[in-house]
C-alpha positions in Angstrom: 0.1 -0.2 0.0 1.4 3.4 -0.9 1.7 6.4 1.1 -1.3 8.2 -1.0 -3.4 5.3 -0.8 -3.3 5.3 3.1 -3.9 8.7 3.3 -7.0 8.4 1.1 -8.0 5.8 3.4 -7.7 7.6 6.5 -9.8 10.4 5.1 -12.4 7.9 3.6 -12.6 6.7 7.4 -13.0 9.9 9.1 -15.7 10.8 6.6 -17.6 7.6 7.4 -16.9 8.1 11.3 -18.6 11.5 11.0 -21.6 10.0 9.1 -21.9 7.2 11.5 -21.7 9.7 14.3 -24.6 11.7 12.8 -26.9 8.5 12.4 -26.4 7.2 15.5 -27.2 11.0 17.1 -30.6 10.7 15.0 -31.4 7.8 16.9 -30.4 7.8 20.8 -31.3 4.8 22.6 -31.1 4.5 26.3 -29.5 1.5 28.2 -30.2 -1.8 27.6 -32.7 -0.9 24.8 -30.2 -0.3 22.2 -31.1 -2.5 19.5 -31.0 0.0 16.5 -27.4 0.8 17.5 -26.2 -2.8 18.1 -27.7 -4.2 14.9 -25.9 -1.3 12.7 -22.8 -2.3 14.5 -22.9 -5.7 14.1 -23.7 -5.3 10.5 -20.9 -3.1 9.7 -18.5 -5.7 12.1 -19.7 -8.6 10.1 -19.0 -6.6 6.9 -15.5 -6.1 7.9 -14.8 -9.7 8.5 -14.8 -9.6 12.3 -16.3 -12.5 14.4 -19.2 -11.0 16.2 -20.4 -11.9 19.8 -23.8 -10.7 19.8 -26.6 -11.3 23.2 -25.6 -13.7 26.1 -22.4 -14.2 23.9 -21.1 -10.6 25.0 -22.9 -10.2 28.2 -23.8 -12.1 31.0 -27.5 -11.5 31.7 -27.1 -12.9 35.5 -24.8 -9.7 35.9 -26.9 -7.2 34.2 -28.1 -4.2 36.1 -30.8 -1.7 36.0 -32.7 -3.5 33.2 -36.1 -2.5 32.5 -37.9 -5.6 30.7 -41.2 -3.5 29.8 -38.6 -0.7 28.1 -36.5 -3.2 26.4 -39.9 -5.0 24.5 -41.0 -1.3 23.7 -37.5 -0.7 22.2 -37.3 -4.3 20.3 -40.9 -3.2 18.8 -39.2 -0.2 17.7 -36.4 -1.5 16.3 -38.6 -3.9 14.6 -40.7 -1.0 12.7 -37.3 0.6 11.8 -36.4 -2.1 10.1 -34.3 -4.2 12.5 -34.3 -7.9 11.2 -36.2 -10.7 13.3 -33.3 -12.5 12.6 -31.2 -10.3 14.8 -33.6 -9.4 17.4 -33.6 -13.5 17.9 -29.8 -13.5 17.8 -30.1 -10.8 20.4 -32.0 -12.6 22.8 -33.1 -9.3 24.2 -29.8 -8.5 25.2 -27.8 -5.2 23.4 -24.1 -4.9 23.2 -21.4 -6.7 21.2 -17.8 -7.6 20.6 -16.0 -7.4 17.3 -13.1 -9.7 17.6 -9.9 -9.9 14.9 -7.4 -12.9 15.0 -4.5 -12.1 12.8 -3.3 -15.8 12.9 0.1 -14.7 14.1 1.4 -14.6 17.6 1.0 -11.4 19.4 -0.7 -10.1 22.6 -4.7 -9.3 22.8 -5.6 -6.0 22.9 -9.5 -4.9 23.7 -11.1 -1.0 23.5 -14.0 -0.1 25.1 -16.6 2.1 23.3 -20.3 2.6 25.0 -23.0 3.2 23.2 -26.2 4.3 25.4 -27.9 7.8 25.4 -29.7 10.0 28.0 -33.1 10.4 28.8 -32.7 14.1 28.2 -34.7 16.0 25.7 -32.6 17.5 23.1 -32.6 21.6 22.4 -34.7 22.8 19.9 -32.4 26.1 19.6 -31.6 26.5 15.8 -28.0 27.4 16.2 -27.5 23.7 17.8 -25.4 22.3 14.9 -27.7 18.9 14.8 -30.8 21.2 14.3 -29.2 23.4 11.8 -27.7 20.3 9.6 -30.5 18.0 10.4 -29.7 15.4 12.4 -31.3 15.9 15.7 -32.4 13.3 17.7 -35.7 11.7 16.3 -37.0 10.6 19.5 -38.4 12.5 21.9 -37.5 13.1 25.7 -33.6 11.1 24.6 -30.5 12.3 23.1 -26.7 11.6 23.1 -25.9 14.5 25.2 -22.5 12.6 26.3 -20.8 12.1 23.3 -21.7 8.3 23.1 -22.5 8.6 19.4 -19.2 9.6 19.0 -17.8 7.0 20.6 -19.7 4.2 18.6 -18.5 6.0 15.4 -14.9 6.0 16.6 -15.1 2.2 17.2 -16.3 1.8 13.9 -13.3 3.8 12.6 -11.3 1.8 14.7 -13.0 -1.5 13.4 -12.4 -0.3 9.6 -8.6 0.3 10.1 -7.9 -2.9 11.7 -9.7 -4.3 8.4 -7.8 -2.6 6.4 -4.3 -2.9 8.1 -4.8 -6.5 9.5 -1.4 -7.6 7.4 0.7 -5.3 9.8 -0.5 -6.5 12.7 0.0 -9.4 15.0 -1.9 -11.3 18.1 -5.9 -10.6 18.5 -7.9 -7.6 18.5 -11.1 -7.1 20.3 -13.5 -4.1 20.2 -16.2 -3.7 23.0 -19.4 -2.1 22.1 -21.0 -1.7 25.5 -24.0 -1.2 26.5 -25.8 1.0 29.7 -23.0 3.0 30.5 -25.3 5.6 32.0 -26.0 4.6 35.4 -23.0 2.3 35.4 -25.2 -0.6 34.4 -23.6 -2.3 31.6 -20.0 -3.3 32.3 -20.5 -5.9 35.3 -22.4 -8.0 32.6 -19.8 -7.5 30.2 -17.1 -8.5 32.3 -19.0 -11.3 34.0 -19.0 -12.7 30.3 -15.3 -13.3 30.5 -14.6 -11.1 27.2 -11.6 -9.6 28.7 -10.1 -12.2 30.6 -7.5 -13.0 28.0 -6.6 -9.4 27.4 -3.1 -8.0 27.7 -3.6 -4.4 26.7 -6.7 -2.4 27.1 -7.7 1.4 26.7 -11.1 3.2 26.9 -11.9 6.4 26.6 -14.2 9.6 26.8 -14.9 12.4 24.5 -14.8 16.1 26.2 -15.1 16.1 30.0 -12.3 18.6 31.2 -10.1 18.2 27.4 -10.8 20.8 24.9 -10.4 20.6 21.4 -7.1 19.6 20.4 -6.0 18.1 23.5 -5.9 14.5 24.7 -5.9 13.9 28.5 -4.3 10.7 29.9 -5.0 9.3 33.3 -3.1 7.7 35.7 -5.9 7.6 38.3 -9.5 9.1 38.9 -13.1 8.5 39.0 -15.2 7.8 42.0 -16.8 4.3 43.0 -20.5 4.2 42.9 -23.2 2.3 43.7 -27.3 3.0 42.5 -30.0 1.8 44.2 -33.5 1.8 43.4 -36.0 2.1 46.6 -39.6 1.1 47.3 -41.7 1.6 50.5 -45.0 -0.3 50.6 -47.1 0.8 53.8 -50.6 0.4 54.7 -53.3 2.8 53.4 -55.6 4.6 55.3 -57.8 7.9 55.7 -56.2 10.8 57.2 -58.9 10.8 59.9 -58.0 7.2 61.2 -53.9 7.4 60.9 -53.4 4.7 63.7 -54.8 2.2 60.9 -52.2 3.0 58.0 -48.2 2.7 57.8 -46.8 6.0 55.8 -44.4 4.8 52.9 -44.4 8.8 52.7 -43.2 9.4 55.6 -40.5 6.7 55.9 -39.4 8.1 52.5 -39.3 11.5 53.7 -37.1 10.2 56.7 -35.0 8.1 54.6 -34.0 11.6 52.5 -33.2 13.3 56.0 -31.0 10.3 57.2 -29.5 9.4 54.1 -28.5 13.2 53.7 -26.8 13.0 56.8 -24.7 10.0 56.7 -21.3 10.8 58.1 -18.6 10.4 55.5 -15.3 9.0 55.8 -11.9 10.3 57.0 -10.3 8.4 54.3 -11.6 10.4 51.2 -14.4 11.9 49.3 -18.0 10.8 50.0 -21.3 11.7 48.0 -25.0 10.7 48.7 -27.7 11.9 45.9 -31.4 11.2 46.2 -32.5 12.2 42.4 -36.1 11.3 42.4 -38.6 11.1 45.3 -42.1 10.2 44.5 -45.2 9.0 47.0 -48.7 9.8 47.5 -51.9 9.6 46.0 -54.1 12.4 47.9 -53.8 15.1 50.7 -56.2 13.0 53.2 -55.0 9.6 52.3 -52.0 7.8 54.3 -49.6 7.1 51.7 -49.0 3.2 50.8 -46.3 4.0 48.3 -43.0 5.8 47.8 -40.2 5.0 45.5 -36.9 6.5 45.4 -33.8 6.8 43.1 -30.3 7.2 45.0 -26.7 6.7 44.7 -23.5 6.7 46.6 -20.3 7.5 45.7 -16.6 7.0 47.3 -13.0 8.5 46.7 -12.2 4.4 47.0 -13.9 1.4 46.5 -13.5 0.7 50.1 -15.0 4.0 51.0 -18.0 3.7 48.7 -18.7 0.2 50.5 -18.8 1.9 53.5 -21.0 4.2 52.0 -23.3 1.3 50.6 -23.3 -0.6 54.1 -24.9 2.7 55.5 -27.5 3.0 52.9 -28.5 -0.4 53.6 -28.7 -0.4 57.2 -30.1 3.0 57.5 -33.4 1.9 55.0 -33.7 -1.7 57.2 -34.1 0.5 60.4 -36.5 3.0 59.0 -38.8 0.4 57.5 -38.7 -1.5 60.7 -39.5 2.0 62.6 -42.5 3.1 60.1 -43.9 -0.4 60.0 -43.3 -0.6 56.4 -41.9 -3.3 53.8 -38.9 -2.1 51.3 -37.4 -3.1 48.5 -33.7 -2.0 48.0 -32.1 -3.0 44.7 -28.3 -2.4 43.5 -28.8 -1.2 39.9 -25.4 0.2 38.8 -22.1 0.0 40.1 -18.5 1.2 39.6 -14.9 0.9 41.0 -12.1 3.6 41.1 -9.1 3.9 38.5 -5.7 3.5 38.8 -4.2 3.1 35.4 -1.1 0.7 34.6 2.1 3.3 34.0 3.1 0.9 30.8 -0.4 1.3 29.2 -0.6 5.2 30.1 3.1 5.6 28.8 2.0 4.0 25.3 -1.0 6.0 25.4 0.3 9.2 25.7 3.1 8.2 22.9 0.5 7.5 20.9 -1.6 10.7 21.2 1.5 12.5 20.6 1.6 11.3 16.9 -2.1 12.2 16.0 -2.6 14.9 13.8 -4.3 18.1 15.3 -3.1 17.1 18.6 -2.1 20.9 20.4 -1.3 19.0 23.9 -1.2 15.8 25.5 -1.6 16.4 29.6 -2.3 14.3 32.8 -6.0 14.6 33.9 -6.9 12.7 36.6 -9.7 14.5 38.2 -11.7 12.7 41.1 -15.2 13.3 40.1 -17.6 11.5 38.5 -18.0 7.6 37.8 -17.3 5.4 35.0 -17.9 1.6 34.5 -15.1 1.1 32.0 -13.6 0.8 35.5 -15.1 -2.4 36.0 -13.8 -3.7 32.8 -10.2 -2.2 33.5 -10.4 -4.0 37.2 -11.0 -7.1 35.4 -8.0 -7.0 33.3 -5.5 -6.0 35.6 -6.9 -9.0 38.2 -5.1 -11.4 35.7 -2.0 -9.1 35.2 -3.4 -7.2 31.7 -2.5 -3.7 31.6 -4.8 -0.7 31.1 -5.2 3.1 30.8 -8.1 5.5 29.9 -7.9 8.7 27.8 -9.9 12.1 26.9 -10.3 13.5 23.3 -11.5 16.8 23.7 -14.1 18.8 22.4 -15.8 22.2 23.2 -19.2 21.6 24.6 -21.3 23.5 26.9 -21.5 20.6 29.7 -22.2 16.9 29.6 -25.6 15.9 30.2 -27.1 18.7 28.9 -30.0 19.3 26.4 -27.4 21.3 24.1 -24.4 19.1 24.4 -22.9 18.9 21.1 -18.9 17.8 19.7 -17.2 18.9 16.7 -17.3 15.7 15.1 -15.1 16.6 11.9 -12.2 17.6 14.1 -12.9 15.5 17.6 -13.2 12.2 16.1 -10.2 11.5 14.2 -8.2 12.4 17.2 -9.9 9.9 19.4 -9.7 7.3 16.4 -6.0 7.9 16.0 -5.3 7.5 19.8 -6.8 4.0 19.4 -5.1 3.2 16.2 -1.8 4.6 16.9 -2.0 2.7 20.1 -2.7 -0.5 18.4 0.4 -0.2 16.3 2.5 -0.2 19.5 1.2 -3.1 20.8 -0.1 -5.3 18.0 2.2 -4.2 15.2 4.5 -6.3 13.7 7.8 -5.6 14.4 7.4 -3.8 18.2 
């Protein structure tokens, strides 16, 4: 392959990534419901020549967190209406996500990259200056949008797949591309890790667009992210007329006490802690003792051990208050992530890979201990058997993640993320390295 042919190929991949990102942006799907997205990914990987794992071959249903069967059923029906084949839906078994595997047939390491594919339950802005509105690729699905850049992640993953297929004769070992469902709410990585898809991985790299990295900048993390546990909590009491309160057991009052108690949980001297109650719904009428209450909440910790401490406090508090108010409770763990610590060998390779990407103005350390990311679960699984892992950010200029006007500069930002991944692969699996 000549230099001119290679340049043309890279440019073609870049154009396809932009088109793919805009396609996925129009069709945002929430976690565990990404059937249109997964079908498109599987079709592309298959055409490129990858071995593809789908459904229960890619995720372990027993370890899936926060999956709503009713939402899944509705998502499958919509996918069917939008042209996703019955063969694919049957193959999925109701589970989203996919793993593409390229075996070169030559001895070498196993390298895996992870790309998350889900959206957020956020209505996209209708502001005319918002690029998806100006250029006609805004979300088609009311109340949902790619307000965190996972459409770009998916597009980059497919761009990496195209590069691997085109350059397979220059590679050794095995390449795995993980298209992970349900990152929002940190729900999907546990199921993919439990399936064992990274248990043979020597090198692992994950990434996120934006965050604190501006356009043209790549931030590589040595450490960061807070461990977290997400809970759904319901209380069930006994309804009664307000004039005879002794006949009732108020789930609302128990829920209110829970809010106050969890909000004042003691922190931990070992590091950062967080408690957040994001939603509390209860009651039917002003003169009825409330029978039901439902809450969405989470805890976080600077270390996994601190998060475990917070998690235990929640469980103990909920159990005690339910007993005190005479109500039943159901506390379900619906999301989980651990803290991140990169391996310095992988961090160094990621930095070197980023420094060689056209358009990168600076490569910096980016180690903020804020937010959570369930890629950490896959990273921890890789590290548990001696594999090396790192995480990086490729920049864009945005108004804040998880906001209705979130946007990326896809023509500039996606090739940078793609370049870091492909350069990393050259260093780990390139012939002669």
